[in-house]
Backbone atoms as SQL, in Angstrom:
CREATE TABLE atoms (id INTEGER PRIMARY KEY, chain TEXT, resi INTEGER, resn TEXT, atom TEXT, x REAL, y REAL, z REAL);
INSERT INTO atoms VALUES
  (1, 'A', 1, 'MET', 'N', -5.436, 13.456, 0.796),
  (2, 'A', 1, 'MET', 'CA', -6.188, 13.293, 2.022),
  (3, 'A', 1, 'MET', 'C', -6.574, 11.815, 2.153),
  (4, 'A', 2, 'PRO', 'N', -6.184, 11.143, 3.236),
  (5, 'A', 2, 'PRO', 'CA', -6.546, 9.742, 3.435),
  (6, 'A', 2, 'PRO', 'C', -8.052, 9.564, 3.549),
  (7, 'A', 3, 'THR', 'N', -8.529, 8.499, 2.930),
  (8, 'A', 3, 'THR', 'CA', -9.941, 8.157, 2.965),
  (9, 'A', 3, 'THR', 'C', -10.065, 6.652, 3.124),
  (10, 'A', 4, 'GLU', 'N', -10.882, 6.188, 4.062),
  (11, 'A', 4, 'GLU', 'CA', -11.094, 4.762, 4.232),
  (12, 'A', 4, 'GLU', 'C', -12.019, 4.268, 3.114),
  (13, 'A', 5, 'ILE', 'N', -11.650, 3.141, 2.494),
  (14, 'A', 5, 'ILE', 'CA', -12.453, 2.587, 1.410),
  (15, 'A', 5, 'ILE', 'C', -12.668, 1.093, 1.650),
  (16, 'A', 6, 'GLY', 'N', -13.700, 0.558, 1.037),
  (17, 'A', 6, 'GLY', 'CA', -14.025, -0.857, 1.176),
  (18, 'A', 6, 'GLY', 'C', -13.395, -1.710, 0.087),
  (19, 'A', 7, 'ARG', 'N', -13.582, -3.008, 0.193),
  (20, 'A', 7, 'ARG', 'CA', -12.983, -3.961, -0.744),
  (21, 'A', 7, 'ARG', 'C', -13.377, -3.720, -2.195),
  (22, 'A', 8, 'ALA', 'N', -14.640, -3.425, -2.417),
  (23, 'A', 8, 'ALA', 'CA', -15.100, -3.227, -3.798),
  (24, 'A', 8, 'ALA', 'C', -14.371, -2.051, -4.445),
  (25, 'A', 9, 'VAL', 'N', -14.171, -0.985, -3.691),
  (26, 'A', 9, 'VAL', 'CA', -13.471, 0.184, -4.218),
  (27, 'A', 9, 'VAL', 'C', -11.998, -0.144, -4.435),
  (28, 'A', 10, 'VAL', 'N', -11.403, -0.898, -3.509),
  (29, 'A', 10, 'VAL', 'CA', -10.004, -1.321, -3.678),
  (30, 'A', 10, 'VAL', 'C', -9.856, -2.111, -4.965),
  (31, 'A', 11, 'ARG', 'N', -10.717, -3.065, -5.182),
  (32, 'A', 11, 'ARG', 'CA', -10.645, -3.886, -6.409),
  (33, 'A', 11, 'ARG', 'C', -10.770, -3.022, -7.661),
  (34, 'A', 12, 'ARG', 'N', -11.711, -2.085, -7.640),
  (35, 'A', 12, 'ARG', 'CA', -11.906, -1.217, -8.806),
  (36, 'A', 12, 'ARG', 'C', -10.672, -0.356, -9.047),
  (37, 'A', 13, 'LEU', 'N', -10.149, 0.255, -7.991),
  (38, 'A', 13, 'LEU', 'CA', -8.970, 1.107, -8.145),
  (39, 'A', 13, 'LEU', 'C', -7.762, 0.312, -8.641),
  (40, 'A', 14, 'LEU', 'N', -7.569, -0.894, -8.130),
  (41, 'A', 14, 'LEU', 'CA', -6.456, -1.722, -8.597),
  (42, 'A', 14, 'LEU', 'C', -6.625, -2.074, -10.072),
  (43, 'A', 15, 'ALA', 'N', -7.854, -2.375, -10.471),
  (44, 'A', 15, 'ALA', 'CA', -8.121, -2.683, -11.878),
  (45, 'A', 15, 'ALA', 'C', -7.844, -1.473, -12.769),
  (46, 'A', 16, 'GLU', 'N', -7.960, -0.286, -12.195),
  (47, 'A', 16, 'GLU', 'CA', -7.715, 0.949, -12.941),
  (48, 'A', 16, 'GLU', 'C', -6.258, 1.416, -12.846),
  (49, 'A', 17, 'GLY', 'N', -5.414, 0.636, -12.154),
  (50, 'A', 17, 'GLY', 'CA', -3.990, 0.959, -12.115),
  (51, 'A', 17, 'GLY', 'C', -3.457, 1.579, -10.837),
  (52, 'A', 18, 'ALA', 'N', -4.223, 1.533, -9.765),
  (53, 'A', 18, 'ALA', 'CA', -3.744, 2.082, -8.491),
  (54, 'A', 18, 'ALA', 'C', -2.568, 1.267, -7.960),
  (55, 'A', 19, 'GLN', 'N', -1.778, 1.893, -7.110),
  (56, 'A', 19, 'GLN', 'CA', -0.633, 1.250, -6.467),
  (57, 'A', 19, 'GLN', 'C', -1.062, 0.810, -5.071),
  (58, 'A', 20, 'LEU', 'N', -0.752, -0.426, -4.725),
  (59, 'A', 20, 'LEU', 'CA', -1.105, -0.977, -3.428),
  (60, 'A', 20, 'LEU', 'C', 0.147, -1.004, -2.563),
  (61, 'A', 21, 'VAL', 'N', 0.120, -0.291, -1.441),
  (62, 'A', 21, 'VAL', 'CA', 1.295, -0.141, -0.580),
  (63, 'A', 21, 'VAL', 'C', 1.026, -0.765, 0.785),
  (64, 'A', 22, 'ASP', 'N', 1.890, -1.697, 1.180),
  (65, 'A', 22, 'ASP', 'CA', 1.834, -2.327, 2.492),
  (66, 'A', 22, 'ASP', 'C', 2.877, -1.647, 3.368),
  (67, 'A', 23, 'VAL', 'N', 2.460, -1.096, 4.505),
  (68, 'A', 23, 'VAL', 'CA', 3.379, -0.340, 5.354),
  (69, 'A', 23, 'VAL', 'C', 3.935, -1.144, 6.536),
  (70, 'A', 24, 'LEU', 'N', 3.728, -2.447, 6.530),
  (71, 'A', 24, 'LEU', 'CA', 4.279, -3.290, 7.594),
  (72, 'A', 24, 'LEU', 'C', 5.797, -3.359, 7.506),
  (73, 'A', 25, 'PRO', 'N', 6.471, -3.664, 8.608),
  (74, 'A', 25, 'PRO', 'CA', 7.919, -3.873, 8.563),
  (75, 'A', 25, 'PRO', 'C', 8.264, -5.008, 7.603),
  (76, 'A', 26, 'PRO', 'N', 9.479, -5.016, 7.050),
  (77, 'A', 26, 'PRO', 'CA', 9.862, -6.020, 6.051),
  (78, 'A', 26, 'PRO', 'C', 9.623, -7.472, 6.471),
  (79, 'A', 27, 'LYS', 'N', 9.915, -7.818, 7.718),
  (80, 'A', 27, 'LYS', 'CA', 9.723, -9.203, 8.167),
  (81, 'A', 27, 'LYS', 'C', 8.256, -9.606, 8.052),
  (82, 'A', 28, 'GLU', 'N', 7.374, -8.750, 8.518),
  (83, 'A', 28, 'GLU', 'CA', 5.944, -9.049, 8.455),
  (84, 'A', 28, 'GLU', 'C', 5.445, -9.045, 7.012),
  (85, 'A', 29, 'TYR', 'N', 5.955, -8.142, 6.196),
  (86, 'A', 29, 'TYR', 'CA', 5.595, -8.131, 4.771),
  (87, 'A', 29, 'TYR', 'C', 5.996, -9.455, 4.138),
  (88, 'A', 30, 'GLY', 'N', 7.192, -9.943, 4.468),
  (89, 'A', 30, 'GLY', 'CA', 7.680, -11.204, 3.922),
  (90, 'A', 30, 'GLY', 'C', 6.855, -12.407, 4.339),
  (91, 'A', 31, 'GLU', 'N', 6.262, -12.335, 5.508),
  (92, 'A', 31, 'GLU', 'CA', 5.444, -13.438, 6.001),
  (93, 'A', 31, 'GLU', 'C', 4.095, -13.502, 5.298),
  (94, 'A', 32, 'GLU', 'N', 3.515, -12.352, 5.030),
  (95, 'A', 32, 'GLU', 'CA', 2.201, -12.336, 4.381),
  (96, 'A', 32, 'GLU', 'C', 1.862, -10.931, 3.905),
  (97, 'A', 33, 'HIS', 'N', 1.491, -10.818, 2.640),
  (98, 'A', 33, 'HIS', 'CA', 1.042, -9.542, 2.082),
  (99, 'A', 33, 'HIS', 'C', 0.110, -9.821, 0.908),
  (100, 'A', 34, 'LEU', 'N', -0.633, -8.823, 0.521),
  (101, 'A', 34, 'LEU', 'CA', -1.534, -8.979, -0.617),
  (102, 'A', 34, 'LEU', 'C', -0.723, -9.070, -1.905),
  (103, 'A', 35, 'PRO', 'N', -1.159, -9.892, -2.852),
  (104, 'A', 35, 'PRO', 'CA', -0.438, -10.011, -4.121),
  (105, 'A', 35, 'PRO', 'C', -0.288, -8.654, -4.812),
  (106, 'A', 36, 'GLY', 'N', 0.914, -8.385, -5.260),
  (107, 'A', 36, 'GLY', 'CA', 1.182, -7.152, -5.995),
  (108, 'A', 36, 'GLY', 'C', 1.462, -5.940, -5.123),
  (109, 'A', 37, 'ALA', 'N', 1.419, -6.115, -3.806),
  (110, 'A', 37, 'ALA', 'CA', 1.643, -4.978, -2.904),
  (111, 'A', 37, 'ALA', 'C', 3.106, -4.555, -2.923),
  (112, 'A', 38, 'ILE', 'N', 3.312, -3.264, -2.828),
  (113, 'A', 38, 'ILE', 'CA', 4.648, -2.682, -2.738),
  (114, 'A', 38, 'ILE', 'C', 4.993, -2.569, -1.259),
  (115, 'A', 39, 'SER', 'N', 6.160, -3.048, -0.867),
  (116, 'A', 39, 'SER', 'CA', 6.594, -2.928, 0.524),
  (117, 'A', 39, 'SER', 'C', 7.217, -1.555, 0.734),
  (118, 'A', 40, 'LEU', 'N', 6.580, -0.771, 1.580),
  (119, 'A', 40, 'LEU', 'CA', 7.086, 0.559, 1.910),
  (120, 'A', 40, 'LEU', 'C', 6.798, 0.784, 3.398),
  (121, 'A', 41, 'PRO', 'N', 7.689, 0.272, 4.271),
  (122, 'A', 41, 'PRO', 'CA', 7.444, 0.348, 5.707),
  (123, 'A', 41, 'PRO', 'C', 7.113, 1.761, 6.168),
  (124, 'A', 42, 'LEU', 'N', 6.206, 1.840, 7.110),
  (125, 'A', 42, 'LEU', 'CA', 5.720, 3.120, 7.600),
  (126, 'A', 42, 'LEU', 'C', 6.855, 4.047, 8.029),
  (127, 'A', 43, 'ARG', 'N', 7.879, 3.487, 8.641),
  (128, 'A', 43, 'ARG', 'CA', 9.005, 4.311, 9.093),
  (129, 'A', 43, 'ARG', 'C', 9.793, 4.921, 7.939),
  (130, 'A', 44, 'ARG', 'N', 9.633, 4.385, 6.745),
  (131, 'A', 44, 'ARG', 'CA', 10.378, 4.886, 5.586),
  (132, 'A', 44, 'ARG', 'C', 9.493, 5.558, 4.544),
  (133, 'A', 45, 'ILE', 'N', 8.211, 5.596, 4.791),
  (134, 'A', 45, 'ILE', 'CA', 7.288, 6.049, 3.751),
  (135, 'A', 45, 'ILE', 'C', 7.591, 7.490, 3.303),
  (136, 'A', 46, 'GLU', 'N', 7.877, 8.379, 4.230),
  (137, 'A', 46, 'GLU', 'CA', 8.139, 9.766, 3.837),
  (138, 'A', 46, 'GLU', 'C', 9.426, 9.905, 3.034),
  (139, 'A', 47, 'SER', 'N', 10.460, 9.176, 3.408),
  (140, 'A', 47, 'SER', 'CA', 11.743, 9.317, 2.727),
  (141, 'A', 47, 'SER', 'C', 11.833, 8.529, 1.424),
  (142, 'A', 48, 'HIS', 'N', 11.021, 7.469, 1.254),
  (143, 'A', 48, 'HIS', 'CA', 11.140, 6.622, 0.075),
  (144, 'A', 48, 'HIS', 'C', 9.972, 6.725, -0.910),
  (145, 'A', 49, 'ALA', 'N', 8.860, 7.294, -0.491),
  (146, 'A', 49, 'ALA', 'CA', 7.668, 7.324, -1.344),
  (147, 'A', 49, 'ALA', 'C', 7.934, 7.977, -2.691),
  (148, 'A', 50, 'VAL', 'N', 8.661, 9.062, -2.708),
  (149, 'A', 50, 'VAL', 'CA', 8.906, 9.789, -3.957),
  (150, 'A', 50, 'VAL', 'C', 9.674, 8.939, -4.964),
  (151, 'A', 51, 'SER', 'N', 10.600, 8.127, -4.491),
  (152, 'A', 51, 'SER', 'CA', 11.407, 7.317, -5.415),
  (153, 'A', 51, 'SER', 'C', 10.739, 5.995, -5.777),
  (154, 'A', 52, 'VAL', 'N', 9.729, 5.578, -5.023),
  (155, 'A', 52, 'VAL', 'CA', 9.100, 4.274, -5.252),
  (156, 'A', 52, 'VAL', 'C', 7.735, 4.383, -5.934),
  (157, 'A', 53, 'LEU', 'N', 6.980, 5.408, -5.605),
  (158, 'A', 53, 'LEU', 'CA', 5.600, 5.519, -6.094),
  (159, 'A', 53, 'LEU', 'C', 5.462, 6.510, -7.240),
  (160, 'A', 54, 'ASP', 'N', 4.479, 6.241, -8.098),
  (161, 'A', 54, 'ASP', 'CA', 4.162, 7.119, -9.216),
  (162, 'A', 54, 'ASP', 'C', 3.090, 8.107, -8.751),
  (163, 'A', 55, 'PRO', 'N', 3.408, 9.386, -8.610),
  (164, 'A', 55, 'PRO', 'CA', 2.438, 10.353, -8.097),
  (165, 'A', 55, 'PRO', 'C', 1.233, 10.568, -9.019),
  (166, 'A', 56, 'ALA', 'N', 1.312, 10.111, -10.244),
  (167, 'A', 56, 'ALA', 'CA', 0.211, 10.285, -11.186),
  (168, 'A', 56, 'ALA', 'C', -0.858, 9.193, -11.041),
  (169, 'A', 57, 'ARG', 'N', -0.552, 8.156, -10.245),
  (170, 'A', 57, 'ARG', 'CA', -1.498, 7.047, -10.050),
  (171, 'A', 57, 'ARG', 'C', -2.020, 7.043, -8.620),
  (172, 'A', 58, 'PRO', 'N', -3.280, 6.649, -8.433),
  (173, 'A', 58, 'PRO', 'CA', -3.820, 6.560, -7.073),
  (174, 'A', 58, 'PRO', 'C', -2.980, 5.596, -6.224),
  (175, 'A', 59, 'ILE', 'N', -2.949, 5.845, -4.926),
  (176, 'A', 59, 'ILE', 'CA', -2.176, 5.030, -3.996),
  (177, 'A', 59, 'ILE', 'C', -3.109, 4.516, -2.904),
  (178, 'A', 60, 'ILE', 'N', -3.097, 3.211, -2.711),
  (179, 'A', 60, 'ILE', 'CA', -3.874, 2.578, -1.640),
  (180, 'A', 60, 'ILE', 'C', -2.857, 2.100, -0.613),
  (181, 'A', 61, 'VAL', 'N', -2.941, 2.601, 0.596),
  (182, 'A', 61, 'VAL', 'CA', -2.024, 2.226, 1.669),
  (183, 'A', 61, 'VAL', 'C', -2.800, 1.386, 2.668),
  (184, 'A', 62, 'TYR', 'N', -2.205, 0.250, 3.045),
  (185, 'A', 62, 'TYR', 'CA', -2.874, -0.574, 4.038),
  (186, 'A', 62, 'TYR', 'C', -1.878, -1.196, 4.998),
  (187, 'A', 63, 'CYS', 'N', -2.404, -1.591, 6.151),
  (188, 'A', 63, 'CYS', 'CA', -1.611, -2.260, 7.171),
  (189, 'A', 63, 'CYS', 'C', -2.536, -3.212, 7.901),
  (190, 'A', 64, 'TRP', 'N', -2.132, -4.454, 8.031),
  (191, 'A', 64, 'TRP', 'CA', -2.935, -5.425, 8.764),
  (192, 'A', 64, 'TRP', 'C', -2.249, -5.686, 10.086),
  (193, 'A', 65, 'ASP', 'N', -2.976, -5.514, 11.160),
  (194, 'A', 65, 'ASP', 'CA', -2.444, -5.780, 12.483),
  (195, 'A', 65, 'ASP', 'C', -3.515, -6.540, 13.252),
  (196, 'A', 66, 'ASP', 'N', -3.216, -7.792, 13.593),
  (197, 'A', 66, 'ASP', 'CA', -4.214, -8.598, 14.274),
  (198, 'A', 66, 'ASP', 'C', -4.113, -8.493, 15.798),
  (199, 'A', 67, 'ALA', 'N', -3.329, -7.541, 16.258),
  (200, 'A', 67, 'ALA', 'CA', -3.166, -7.357, 17.708),
  (201, 'A', 67, 'ALA', 'C', -4.372, -6.696, 18.329);
């Protein structure tokens, strides 16, 4: 179940081994993304998540859109 979390929780979860997933398209991911983020574009998340992500670890999904 998706839950919105703040920066402090993100930092704690990452320190505990969570996976950070950026869902922006590849071009935008290449221009700027958080260090250590996994590129998994939103259009491919359902078909690729199983092969890319470890289901035993928490997953933090984010997308930055300044529009």
